[in-house]
N, C-alpha and C positions, 0 to 999 in steps of 0.2 A: 504494500500500500504506500503510495507516495505521500510524503509529508506536505502539509499546507504551508506555502511560503509565509514567512513572518511579516513580509511587507509587500505591498503592491507599489511598484516603482515604474515610472515612465520617464524617458529622456527624449528631448527634442533639441536639435541643433539646426539653426537656419542662418543664412548669410545676411539676411536683411537687404539693405540697399548698398552695402559696402562692396568694394572691389575684391576683397579676400576674406577668408574666414580666420579670425584670430582668437576665437573662443575654442575651448575644448571641454568635454564633459565625459564622465565615466561613472559607473556604479557596479557594485558587486554585492551579492548576498551569499553568506557562507552556507554550504549545503548541510553542514554538520551542527550548526548552532544558530540561534536566533541573533545573528550579528551580520552587519553589512556596512556599506558606506556609499556615499555619493560625493563626487568632487567636481567642482566647476573652476575653470581658469579662464580669465579674460586677458589675453596677451596684448602687449603694446610694443611699439618700436618700428612701426611701418610694416609694409606688405609681408616680407619674409620673416623679419625678426619677431613680430608679434605672434605669428603662427608657431614659430619654433619655441618661443617662450612658454606658451600655453601647453604645448606638448611636453616640454621639459618638466613643467609642474606636475602634470598628470602622471608622467613616468616615475618621478620621484615619490609621489604619493603612493602609487601602486607598489613600488618596491618596498616601502616602509610598512604599508598596511597589509599587503598580501602575505608577507613573511609571518605576520602574527596570525592572520586568519587561516593560514595553512598549517599552523601548529595543531597537533591532535587534541590538546587541551587548551582552550582559550583562556588566557590570563588577562583579567581586566586591566591590571596595572600596566602590563606590557603594551596592551592596545592603546591605552591613554598616553603612555610615553611616546608611542609612535606618531601621535599628532604633531607635537613640536619637532620631532625628528624628521618627519616628512617635509616640514617647512624649511628646516636647516639644510636638508639634502637638496631641496629644490633651489634654495638660494645659492648653494655652492655650484650647482649645475648651471645656473644662469650666469654666475660670475665666470666660470670656466669657459663657457661658450662665448660670452662677450669678449673676454680677453683674447681667446684664440682667433676669433673672427673680426675683431676690431669693430664691434657693433654695440650700441646701447639697446638693451631690451629689458623687458620686465613683464610682470603679470600679477594679477590678483590671485588669491587662493581662497576658496571656500570649500572646506572639507567637513563633512558630517559623518560621524560614526554612530551607527545604531547598535545598541546592545539590549536585546529583549525589548522592553517597552520604554527604554531611556535613550536619549540622544545627547551626544557631546559634539562640540564643533571647534574648529579653528578657522579663523577668518582674518585675512589681511587684504585690505582694499575695500572696494565698494560693491562687491557682488552680494546681493541681498539674500537673507534666509528669513522666510516668512512662516509664521504659524497662523493657521486658520482654526479658531476654536470658538465655540458658542456664537457662530455667525459673525465673528469679528476677526479682522486681519491685523496682525502686528508684525513688525520687523523685529526679530529677536537678536540679531547680531549687530555689532557696531558698524556704522557707516564711516569708513576712513576716507572721507572726502570733505570738501568745504561745505557741502550741502547742509549738514546739521547746524553749522555756525551761521550760515546765511539765513536759514529758516528761523533761527533764534532771533534774528533782527526784525522779523515780522512781529513777534510778541512785544518787542521793545518799541515798536512803532517807527522803526527806521526804514523799513522797506514794506511795500505792498506784497501780497502773495504773488501777484504776476511778476513784479520786479525780481522777487527772490527766485521764481521759477526760471526766469530768463537771464539770471546773473551769469556773466561770462566765466566766472571762476567756480561755478557750481560743481562741475565734474572734476575739478582739480583734486588729485589724490593726496592724502596726508600720510599714507602708508602703502607700501607696495613691495613686492619681491623684485629686487633689481641687482642682486649680487653684492649688496653692501649691508650696512646695519639696517635692520627693519624697525622703523620708529614705533609702530603700534601693532600689537597682536591681541586679538580677541579669542581667548581660549579658556572659558570658564571651567573651574574644577568641578562644580556641581552640575549634574545632568538636568535636563528637562524631562520630566516624566510625562509620557504620552498617555492619552486616553483614546479609546477606540474610534471616536468620531473626528479626531484631529486630522488635519491635512497640512503637510509641509511642502513649501515651494522654495526651491533654490533656483537662482538664475544669475546670469550676467546682467550688467546694467542695461542691456538692450531690452530686457523684460520691463524695465521701468518707463518705457514709452507709454505703458499703461500706468495710470496713477493708482494709489492704494485703494481708492474708492471703486475704481473700475474692476480691479482684481477681486476685491471683496464681493462685489455684486455678482460677478461671474461665478465665484465659488459658492455663493448662496444658492445659485441656480443649479449648479452641477455637483453639489457635495455628496450626492449618493452615487455618482458616476465612478467608473473605474479610473485609475490614475491616467491611463493613456487618453481617455476622452477629455479629462480636465486639461491635460497638457495641450491637446489639439485645440480645445476651445480658447485657451490663452493665445496660442499662435494665430488662430484665425482672427481673434480680436485685434491683435497687432497688425495683421495684414489688412484688415478692414480700415485701419487708420490711414494706410497708404502714405506714411510719413516719408518724404524724399530723403531724409537724413537717418532713417532707421538703422541703428547699429546692429551688429551681429547679435543673434538671440540664442541663449542657452536657457533651457527650461528643464528642471527636474521636479516631478511631483511624487511625493511619498505618502502613502497611507498605511497606517498599521493594520495588520490583518484583523478582521472582525472575529472576535472569539465568542 
């Protein structure tokens, strides 16, 4: 008898309106335990360098995490140690490639580890991790860009909402993997405990061409749907906007198995 998967996961990668694909995304669920991961990388550095950067991130993540998932007995502490280890290995790989090829490249990293009904994550950059719970969407990882600081100026009466949204520095990153010191890392020690109706959405910032209200409304409509239908609905909503500047799109949808 086949075991029921612990998670329903769907991944989508789309080039948007850009000339090349600089995002990368991957997922794995362990066959022997209720454990798995999703990882998203949004590369930067121009046509070739951005694509290389995101693939280096994914490769380093897989090397670190798969080594633990392939152990016959999963050890939680070793899996959690692998989160910062993956980031350090990715940073070293970016540094080495940049030095050898005389290019500047970098990437965000959003890696989520699922252990039974708990999730841990490491996040560097502005790739969002959303939790949809009780019909409400919230971003649960830190946004390492200027956007939170610019949005804070709305509350202070210094900017209008429209001015904040159009601010030229909005997408400037305050932390990223570039082969040097990493200014900020979001890697909480305490897990988030999932409940059966939760939906997790991971993405590159290309997903944020939909605002939070639009994503929330869509999830309210599709919360009973399989992960692949939710991911497709998000992609179709982005395509319907027909934004000529639409960035590369990475979308991962994760639903805990219904028990």
